[in-house]
TORMARPA-421048 format. One line per 2 residues: their letters; for each residue y, z, x of N, C-alpha, C. Coordinates in steps of 0.2 Angstrom, whole numbers, plus 2048, in hexadecimal, padded with zeros to 3 digits. Layout:
% residues N
A = Y Z X Y Z X Y Z X  ... .
END
This chain:
% residues 148
MD = 380 576 9FA 382 575 9F3 37E 56E 9F1  37B 56F 9EB 377 569 9E8 37B 566 9E2 .
LK = 37A 560 9E1 37D 55D 9DB 37B 560 9D5  37F 562 9D0 37E 565 9CA 37F 560 9C4 .
DI = 37B 562 9BF 37B 55E 9B9 381 560 9B5  385 55C 9B3 38C 55E 9AF 38B 55D 9A8 .
AF = 386 55A 9A5 386 558 99E 387 55E 999  383 563 99A 383 569 996 38A 56C 996 .
AL = 38D 56D 99C 393 571 99D 399 56C 999  399 566 99A 39E 562 997 39D 562 98F .
RA = 397 561 98D 396 561 985 398 568 982  396 56D 986 398 574 983 3A0 575 984 .
AY = 3A3 573 989 3AA 573 989 3AE 56F 983  3AB 569 982 3AE 566 97C 3AC 569 975 .
MA = 3A7 56C 975 3A5 56F 96E 3AA 575 96D  3AB 579 973 3B0 57F 972 3B7 57C 971 .
KL = 3B9 577 975 3C0 575 974 3C2 572 96E  3BD 56E 96B 3BE 56B 964 3BD 56F 95E .
DN = 3BA 575 95F 3B8 579 959 3BF 57B 956  3BF 579 94F 3C5 57B 94B 3CB 578 94D .
VL = 3CB 572 950 3D1 56F 953 3D3 568 94F  3CE 564 94E 3CF 55E 94B 3D0 55E 943 .
VV = 3D5 55B 941 3D7 55C 93A 3D8 555 936  3D5 554 930 3D7 54E 92C 3D8 551 925 .
DS = 3DE 54E 922 3E0 550 91B 3E0 558 91B  3E2 55C 91F 3E3 563 920 3DC 566 920 .
KL = 3D7 563 921 3D0 566 922 3CE 565 929  3CA 56A 92B 3C7 56A 932 3C2 565 932 .
VP = 3C1 562 938 3BC 55D 939 3B7 560 93E  3B1 562 93B 3AC 565 940 3A9 560 945 .
VY = 3A7 563 94B 3A4 55F 950 39D 561 951  399 55D 951 392 55E 952 38F 55B 959 .
DT = 38A 55F 95B 387 55C 962 380 559 960  380 552 960 37A 54E 960 378 54D 958 .
FV = 377 552 955 374 552 94E 379 554 949  379 551 943 37E 553 93D 37A 556 938 .
PN = 37C 55C 935 378 55F 930 379 55A 929  374 55B 925 374 557 91E 37A 559 91A .
DA = 37D 55F 91B 382 561 917 389 561 91A  389 55C 91F 390 55B 923 395 558 91E .
PS = 39B 55A 91F 3A1 558 91B 3A2 550 91C  3A7 54E 918 3A8 546 918 3AB 544 91F .
YF = 3AE 548 923 3B1 547 929 3AD 54B 92E  3AB 548 934 3A8 54C 939 3A8 548 940 .
VV = 3A7 54B 945 3A6 548 94C 3A0 54A 94F  39C 545 952 396 547 955 397 545 95D .
IK = 395 54A 961 394 548 968 38D 545 969  38D 53F 96A 387 53B 96A 383 53C 970 .
DH = 386 539 975 382 539 97C 386 539 982  383 539 987 387 539 98E 383 535 993 .
NE = 387 532 998 383 52F 99E 387 532 9A4  383 533 9A9 385 536 9AF 384 531 9B5 .
AD = 388 530 9B9 387 52C 9BF 38A 530 9C5  386 530 9CA 388 534 9D0 38D 52F 9D4 .
NS = 393 532 9D6 398 52F 9D9 39A 533 9DF  395 536 9E2 397 53B 9E8 399 537 9EE .
TK = 39C 53B 9F2 39E 539 9F9 39B 53E 9FE  39C 53C A05 39A 541 A0A 39E 548 A09 .
QG = 3A3 548 A06 3A7 54E A06 3A5 552 A00  3A2 550 9FB 3A0 554 9F5 39D 550 9F0 .
FN = 39B 554 9EA 397 550 9E5 39D 54F 9DF  39C 549 9DD 3A0 546 9D7 39C 543 9D2 .
TD = 39D 543 9CC 399 540 9C7 39E 53D 9C2  39C 537 9C0 3A0 533 9BA 39B 534 9B4 .
VH = 39E 537 9AF 39B 539 9A9 39E 535 9A3  39A 531 99F 39D 52E 999 39A 532 993 .
IT = 39E 534 98F 39C 538 989 39E 534 983  39A 534 97E 39B 530 977 39D 535 972 .
FD = 3A2 533 96E 3A4 537 968 3A3 532 962  3A0 534 95D 39F 52F 957 3A3 533 952 .
IV = 3A8 530 94F 3AD 533 94A 3AB 52F 944  3A9 533 93F 3A7 531 938 3AB 533 932 .
SR = 3AC 52F 92E 3AF 531 927 3AB 52D 922  3A9 530 91C 3A5 52E 917 3A9 52E 910 .
FP = 3A8 529 90C 3AC 528 906 3A7 525 901  3A8 526 8FA 3A5 523 8F5 3A5 51B 8F6 .
PG = 3A0 518 8F3 3A0 510 8F3 3A7 50D 8F1  3AA 508 8F5 3B0 505 8F2 3B6 509 8F4 .
TG = 3B6 50E 8F8 3BC 512 8F9 3BC 513 901  3C2 516 903 3C2 519 90A 3C6 514 90E .
SS = 3C7 516 914 3CA 512 919 3C9 515 920  3CB 512 925 3CA 514 92C 3CF 519 92E .
AP = 3D4 51B 92A 3D9 51F 92C 3D7 526 92F  3D2 529 92B 3D0 530 92E 3CD 530 935 .
VD = 3C8 52A 936 3C5 52A 93D 3CB 528 942  3CF 524 940 3D5 523 945 3D9 529 947 .
SV = 3DA 52D 942 3DE 533 943 3DA 538 948  3D3 539 946 3CF 53D 94B 3CF 53A 952 .
SN = 3CE 533 952 3CE 530 959 3D4 532 95D  3DA 531 959 3E1 533 95D 3E1 53A 95F .
QL = 3DE 53F 95B 3DE 546 95D 3D9 547 963  3D3 543 963 3CF 544 969 3D2 541 96F .
NS = 3D6 53C 96E 3D9 539 974 3DE 53E 977  3E2 541 973 3E7 546 975 3E4 54C 979 .
II = 3DE 54D 977 3DA 553 97A 3D7 551 981  3D3 54B 980 3CF 549 986 3D3 545 98B .
VA = 3D7 541 989 3DB 53D 98E 3E2 540 98E  3E3 547 98F 3E9 54B 98E 3ED 54A 994 .
GD = 3F4 548 993 3F9 548 998 3FA 54F 99A  3FA 554 996 3FB 55B 997 3F5 55F 999 .
PA = 3F4 561 9A0 3EE 564 9A2 3EC 56A 99E  3F1 56D 99A 3EF 573 996 3EB 571 990 .
NR = 3EB 56B 98E 3E7 568 988 3E0 566 98A  3DF 565 990 3D8 563 993 3D3 569 993 .
IS = 3CD 566 992 3C7 56B 993 3C7 56E 99A  3C4 573 99B 3C3 576 9A2 3BC 577 9A4 .
LL = 3BA 575 9A9 3B3 576 9AC 3B3 57B 9B2  3B9 57E 9B3 3B9 582 9B9 3B5 589 9B8 .
PD = 3B2 58C 9BD 3B3 58A 9C4 3AE 585 9C7  3A9 583 9C3 3A4 57F 9C6 3A6 577 9C7 .
FN = 3AA 575 9C2 3AC 56E 9C3 3B3 56D 9C1  3B6 567 9C4 3BD 565 9C2 3BD 55E 9BF .
IM = 3C0 55D 9BA 3C1 557 9B7 3C7 553 9BA  3C6 54E 9BE 3CB 54B 9C2 3CF 546 9BD .
NA = 3CB 543 9B9 3CE 53E 9B5 3CA 53D 9AE  3CD 53B 9A9 3C9 539 9A3 3CD 533 99F .
VR = 3C9 52E 99E 3CC 528 99A 3C7 526 995  3CA 523 990 3C6 520 98A 3C4 519 98D .
TL = 3BD 518 98D 3BB 511 98F 3B9 50D 989  3B8 510 983 3B6 50C 97D 3B8 50F 977 .
SR = 3BB 50B 972 3BC 50E 96C 3BA 508 967  3B4 509 963 3B2 504 95F 3B1 506 958 .
PI = 3B5 503 953 3B4 505 94C 3AE 501 949  3AB 505 944 3A5 503 941 3A6 504 93A .
TE = 3A5 500 935 3A5 501 92E 39E 4FF 92B  39B 504 927 395 503 924 396 504 91C .
ES = 394 4FF 919 395 4FF 911 38E 4FF 90E  38D 503 909 387 503 905 389 505 8FE .
KV = 383 505 8FA 384 507 8F3 385 50E 8F2  384 512 8F7 384 519 8F7 38B 51C 8FA .
KN = 38D 519 900 393 51B 903 396 516 907  39C 517 909 3A0 513 90E 3A1 517 914 .
IF = 39F 515 919 39F 519 91F 3A4 516 925  3A9 519 927 3AD 517 92C 3AC 51B 932 .
RK = 3AB 518 938 3A9 51B 93E 3AE 518 944  3AF 51C 949 3B2 51A 94F 3AE 51D 954 .
VN = 3AB 519 959 3A7 51C 95F 3AC 51B 965  3AE 521 967 3B2 521 96D 3AE 524 973 .
IY = 3AE 520 979 3AB 522 97F 3B0 524 984  3B0 52A 987 3B5 52C 98C 3B1 52D 993 .
KH = 3B4 52B 998 3B2 52B 99F 3B5 531 9A2  3B1 536 9A5 3B4 53B 9A9 3B2 53B 9B0 .
EI = 3B7 53B 9B5 3B5 53C 9BC 3B6 543 9BE  3B0 546 9C0 3AF 54D 9C1 3AD 54F 9C8 .
QQ = 3B0 554 9CA 3AF 556 9D1 3AB 55D 9D1  3A6 55D 9D4 3A2 563 9D4 3A5 568 9DA .
LT = 3A7 56E 9D8 3AA 573 9DC 3A6 578 9DF  3A0 57A 9DC 39C 57F 9DE 395 57C 9DF .
END
């Protein structure tokens, strides 16, 4: 057995798990992988990047993966708040750092997520004459065991 790259499987699992799940003001919040289309709605999430670090032992292959979610809300100048991004951040936390295993993503049969924790949550506010943008960048660390 050789060490496998986990990045695509993890991103694809999150895209599938989060599709039509996140909600703000009774509206679905889309999740994009890396790039955001020009016609994106006012609220959205972008899976920005990931980092992998080999954490293998003599008994098997393990990988620590950090994945970044950028939560964005846009408002007209002089309006808005961070409430929508905070709401989506809480929803992401309940899915990614889920106490209930049924809510977690699955990478079986190739990988097992042994643990997931949020390692960073950074609010960012951008004001301009065109828009007010409220963002929250959340980074989650996953401890993943390779099974096959």
